[in-house]
C-alpha positions as CSV (number, residue, x, y, z in Angstrom):
1,E,-3.8,24.5,-6.0
2,K,-2.3,25.9,-8.5
3,L,-0.9,22.9,-10.5
4,T,-2.4,22.9,-14.1
5,E,-4.9,19.5,-14.4
6,E,-2.5,19.0,-17.1
7,Q,0.6,18.7,-14.2
8,L,-2.2,16.8,-11.8
9,V,-2.4,14.3,-14.5
10,R,1.5,14.2,-14.6
11,V,2.2,13.7,-11.1
12,L,-1.3,10.9,-10.7
13,S,1.1,8.8,-13.0
14,M,4.4,8.2,-11.7
15,V,2.8,7.9,-7.9
16,P,1.6,5.1,-6.1
17,A,-2.5,3.7,-6.3
18,D,-2.3,4.8,-2.0
19,D,-0.6,8.0,-2.5
20,G,-2.9,8.9,-6.2
21,V,-5.8,8.0,-3.4
22,Y,-4.5,10.9,-1.1
23,L,-3.7,13.8,-4.1
24,I,-7.8,12.1,-5.6
25,L,-9.4,12.9,-2.3
26,S,-7.6,16.4,-1.7
27,L,-9.7,17.7,-5.3
28,E,-12.8,18.7,-4.8
29,E,-15.3,16.5,-6.5
30,D,-16.4,18.1,-9.4
31,Q,-12.6,18.4,-10.5
32,R,-12.0,13.8,-9.9
33,A,-13.4,12.7,-12.5
34,P,-12.5,14.2,-14.9
35,I,-8.3,14.1,-13.8
36,L,-9.1,10.4,-13.0
37,S,-10.4,9.9,-16.8
38,Q,-7.4,11.2,-18.7
39,L,-5.2,8.2,-17.0
40,T,-4.8,5.0,-18.1
41,F,-6.9,1.9,-18.0
42,N,-4.3,0.4,-15.3
43,Q,-3.0,4.0,-13.5
44,R,-7.4,4.7,-12.8
45,S,-7.9,1.4,-12.0
46,A,-5.5,1.2,-9.4
47,I,-6.5,4.2,-7.4
48,E,-10.2,3.3,-8.1
49,Q,-10.2,-0.6,-6.6
50,V,-8.1,1.6,-3.7
51,L,-10.9,4.0,-2.6
52,T,-13.8,1.4,-2.7
53,Y,-12.1,0.2,0.4
54,P,-13.9,2.3,4.0
55,E,-11.3,5.4,5.0
56,E,-9.1,4.5,7.8
57,S,-9.0,0.5,6.6
58,A,-5.8,-0.7,5.9
59,G,-6.7,-1.5,1.9
60,R,-6.9,2.4,1.9
61,L,-3.2,2.3,2.0
62,M,-1.9,-0.5,0.0
63,T,-0.1,0.0,-3.0
64,K,-0.7,-2.0,-6.5
65,D,3.2,-2.1,-6.7
66,Y,3.6,-5.4,-6.6
67,L,5.1,-8.5,-8.2
68,A,3.5,-11.8,-7.7
69,Y,4.1,-15.2,-10.0
70,P,3.1,-18.6,-9.9
71,I,4.5,-21.1,-7.7
72,H,5.8,-23.7,-10.3
73,Q,7.4,-21.1,-12.3
74,S,11.4,-21.6,-12.0
75,A,13.4,-18.8,-10.1
76,E,15.8,-18.1,-14.2
77,D,12.3,-16.5,-15.6
78,T,11.1,-14.9,-12.8
79,I,14.9,-13.0,-12.1
80,E,14.3,-12.1,-16.3
81,Q,11.2,-10.6,-15.4
82,V,11.7,-9.2,-12.2
83,R,14.2,-7.8,-14.3
84,N,12.7,-6.3,-17.2
85,K,9.9,-4.7,-14.2
86,N,12.5,-3.5,-11.6
87,D,12.3,1.0,-13.0
88,A,8.9,0.2,-12.3
89,F,9.1,0.2,-8.8
90,D,11.1,2.8,-6.1
91,T,10.9,-0.4,-3.8
92,L,10.7,-3.8,-4.0
93,Y,11.5,-5.9,-0.7
94,H,9.7,-9.1,-1.7
95,I,8.4,-11.3,-4.5
96,Y,5.3,-12.8,-4.1
97,V,3.6,-16.2,-4.4
98,V,0.6,-16.8,-5.4
99,D,-1.5,-20.1,-6.7
100,D,-4.4,-19.6,-9.9
101,G,-6.8,-18.3,-8.3
102,E,-4.0,-15.3,-7.1
103,H,-4.6,-16.6,-3.8
104,L,-1.2,-16.1,-1.4
105,L,1.2,-19.2,-1.0
106,G,4.4,-17.0,1.2
107,Y,6.9,-14.8,-0.6
108,I,11.0,-15.0,-1.1
109,P,13.2,-12.5,-0.3
110,L,15.0,-11.2,-3.3
111,R,18.3,-12.0,-2.1
112,R,16.9,-15.6,-2.2
113,L,15.6,-15.4,-5.1
114,V,18.9,-14.1,-6.8
115,A,20.6,-17.4,-5.1
116,A,18.8,-20.1,-5.8
117,G,19.5,-22.6,-8.1
118,P,17.5,-21.3,-12.2
119,E,15.5,-25.1,-12.3
120,R,14.7,-24.7,-9.0
121,T,10.4,-23.2,-8.8
122,L,9.0,-20.4,-6.5
123,G,7.6,-23.3,-4.5
124,E,11.2,-25.0,-3.2
125,I,12.2,-21.6,-1.7
126,M,9.8,-19.5,-1.2
127,V,8.7,-18.1,3.2
128,H,5.7,-20.6,3.4
129,N,2.4,-18.5,5.3
130,P,3.9,-14.9,5.0
131,V,2.5,-12.1,7.7
132,S,-1.1,-10.7,6.2
133,V,-3.7,-8.2,7.0
134,S,-7.6,-8.3,5.6
135,A,-8.2,-4.9,3.7
136,L,-10.6,-4.3,5.4
137,V,-8.9,-4.0,9.0
138,D,-8.6,-0.8,10.3
139,Q,-5.2,0.6,9.7
140,E,-3.9,1.0,13.5
141,E,-4.7,-3.7,13.5
142,A,-2.4,-3.5,9.8
143,A,0.3,-0.8,11.8
144,Q,1.0,-2.7,14.7
145,L,1.5,-6.0,12.7
146,V,4.2,-4.4,10.8
147,A,5.9,-3.0,14.3
148,R,5.3,-5.9,15.4
149,H,7.8,-8.1,12.6
150,N,9.7,-5.7,11.8
151,L,8.7,-6.1,8.4
152,L,9.6,-3.8,5.6
153,A,6.2,-4.3,4.2
154,I,3.6,-6.1,4.4
155,P,0.8,-8.6,1.8
156,A,-2.6,-7.6,1.9
157,V,-5.9,-9.5,1.2
158,D,-9.2,-9.8,0.5
159,E,-11.8,-12.2,2.5
160,H,-11.0,-15.2,0.3
161,H,-7.0,-14.5,1.1
162,R,-7.0,-13.5,-2.8
163,L,-3.6,-11.1,-2.5
164,V,-4.9,-7.1,-4.0
165,G,-1.7,-4.8,-2.7
166,V,0.8,-4.7,-0.3
167,I,2.2,-2.4,3.1
168,T,4.6,-0.1,2.8
169,V,6.8,0.5,6.3
170,D,6.3,4.1,5.0
171,D,2.9,4.6,5.4
172,V,2.5,2.4,8.3
173,I,5.1,5.1,10.1
174,D,2.3,7.5,9.1
175,V,-0.5,5.9,11.1
176,I,1.9,5.5,13.6
177,Q,2.0,9.3,14.1
178,E,-1.3,9.8,13.0
179,E,-2.2,7.8,16.2
180,A,-0.3,8.4,18.6
181,T,-0.9,12.0,18.4
182,E,-4.2,11.1,18.6
183,D,-4.2,9.3,21.9
184,M,-2.3,12.1,23.4
185,Y,-4.5,14.5,22.4
186,R,-7.2,12.3,23.5
187,L,-5.0,12.0,27.2
188,A,-4.8,16.1,27.5
189,G,-8.4,16.4,26.8
190,L,-8.3,18.0,23.5
191,G,-10.1,17.2,20.2
192,E,-8.7,16.1,17.4
193,G,-9.6,19.9,15.8
194,D,-7.0,21.3,18.5
195,R,-4.2,22.1,17.7
196,V,-0.7,24.3,19.5
197,F,-1.7,27.3,18.1
198,S,-5.6,28.0,18.5
199,P,-6.9,30.6,20.0
200,I,-7.5,30.4,24.0
201,T,-11.5,30.8,23.3
202,E,-11.6,27.9,21.0
203,S,-9.2,25.2,23.3
204,V,-11.9,26.1,26.4
205,R,-14.7,26.3,24.2
206,R,-13.2,22.3,23.2
């Protein structure tokens, strides 16, 4: 609340799209458009794309900070491109492999990419049929998949299996914590508005 408009723009320009969405939604409605208009086209479109997904959907959790390359590209060329972009990513676990239509085909752990022969193609070294999640499913379903498969990140796809984002484990932990809290409140017969320090008269009424 104490940040100036200029400071808000600076913060939004530095955070992933999913965190940017959280910040934008915390502003008053009349503040959002002026703030978004001052971001670069790529920053603004990343946030706006995430906002198109329903509230509580997996799409609201995803970040656009991921690297995806065509299946026929060589390991050597890919390593060079990753080297040039790596400073832009706080967390980079996998390289994703796509076809010409941006359909998700596989992924490559960074250590496998580095160990591969320079002339080998990404299609030759990728892990096929990666676990993915629809960007339209409930956030809890995405969290369960990450937990079940012990993933650090899970790719999010659209209805045509095109790669549209990545959901990282830190965001999944937040969802699991929120869902567990709601379940505990429900078991105790409390609503979402109840808190430990709510007045007893309010708790009784609820």
